[in-house]
N, C-alpha and C positions, 0 to 999 in steps of 0.2 A: 504495500500499499504506499502510496506517495502523495505528497501535498506541497505545494509551493505557495508561501505567505509573501506578499508584497506589502510594504508599507505605502501609503499614499500621501506624501508630504503636504499637499495641497489641502488636503481635507483634515489636517490637525493629527489625530491619532486614529485614522481609518487604517484598515487593513483589508487586502482582499486575499482569498485563500483560493487557489486553482487546485481542485482534488484530482487524483490520479484518473478517474473516470471522466474528467473533462468538464466538471461542473464549477461554478463559481460562486463563493459565499463571501459575503461582506460582514466584516465586525468593525465596531467603533468603541471608543472609549466614553467615560463620562465628561460632562463639561468641566468638571472640577479637575480631571486628569488630562485636560488638553484636547478632549475629544469633542465632537459636535452632536452627539446621540443621534446620529444617523442610521445605526444598525445596531444589533444585539451585541452585548460584551462578550468577549471570548467565553468568559465562565458560563454565561447563559447558554451559548451554544453547545458547550460541553454538558449542561444539564438537559438541554433539549434533545442532544444525540443519546444520552442514556435512555430518556423516556421514549424516543423513537425505536431505538434498538430493543427494548423489551416489548413494545406494543407490537412490533413487527412479529416477534417470537410467539406473542400470546394469539394473534390473529391466524398466524401459520398452524400452531398447534391445534386451535380449535377446528380450523378449516379441514386440517387432516383427520381430525376426529369425526368429521362429517356433522359439525354442528352449524346450526344457522345463525352464525355470528353476522351482525350488521354494522356494528360499530364498535370502536374501542378508543377510548379518550384516557390518557394518563394526566392527571393533574398533579404536577411536582411542586414542591416546596422544599428549600434547603436552608440550612444554616451554614455558616462559614467559621472559621478560627479567628479570633480577634486580632492574632499577629500573623506575620509573615512566615511562610508562605500561607495564605488564606484558603487553606483547603477546605472542602466540604466537611463538616463534621456530622452532620444528620441530614438524611434526605427522605421525605415522606412521598411515597408514589400511590397515588389513589387511582386505581383502575375502575373506569365505568365503562362496562362491556354490554352492549345492548344486542339482542337477537330474540328470535322466537323460541320459547321455550328452552333457554340454555341451562343445562344442569349446573347447579352451583359447583358441585365437586368437580366438575370438568374445567369450569373457569378458574377456580382456585389453583387447580392442579397446573394449568398452563401458566399461570401468573408464577407459580412456585417453580416450576420447570425452567421458566426463562430466567429467573433469579439464580437459582442454584446450579444450573447446567449449561444455558446456551448464551446469555447475554454477556459479551466480554466488557461492554461499556460499565455495567452495574458491577462486574466482578472487579474491575480496576477500582471504582469509586469506593466500593466495600473495604478497601485496605485503609482507608481514613474516616469513613464516614459509616454511622449507624444507618442502615437503611431499613425503614418500616414500610411494609407493604399493606395497603386496604383494598378492599373488592367491594363493588357495587354492580349489581346486575339489573338491568333495565329490560323487562320482558315485553317485547313489541307486539306480541299477540293480542294483548288487551287494548292496544290502541286502534282507534277506529277511523 
């Protein structure tokens, strides 16, 4: 895996990241740090990446189990250390999974499998952060 980061001096503290797969991601700093608040902070992208990584796993596991998953949202919140390096110390991941008659055990198993086995992003973050998992299931069969 490769990525090239380029500072964009004319934008203060903005950076572009070109991924090995050819995609572009923008990041910026807070105004008090010289940024212009034009894009997410680098640590926000790290948190978002971990959420997307685990959501991807959950959806894939449920689909492979032939469950009628229709939506997967991960609401993330994180605490950081007070001193440098300001690593994540606690992350709460609340999964809101929707679908038709999703078995609670299957959804919880998918979330747990992602956390314990498949998601490399959360595995790395778990080295410094306590990660709490919460699950909510929304049954779409009752919606008219």
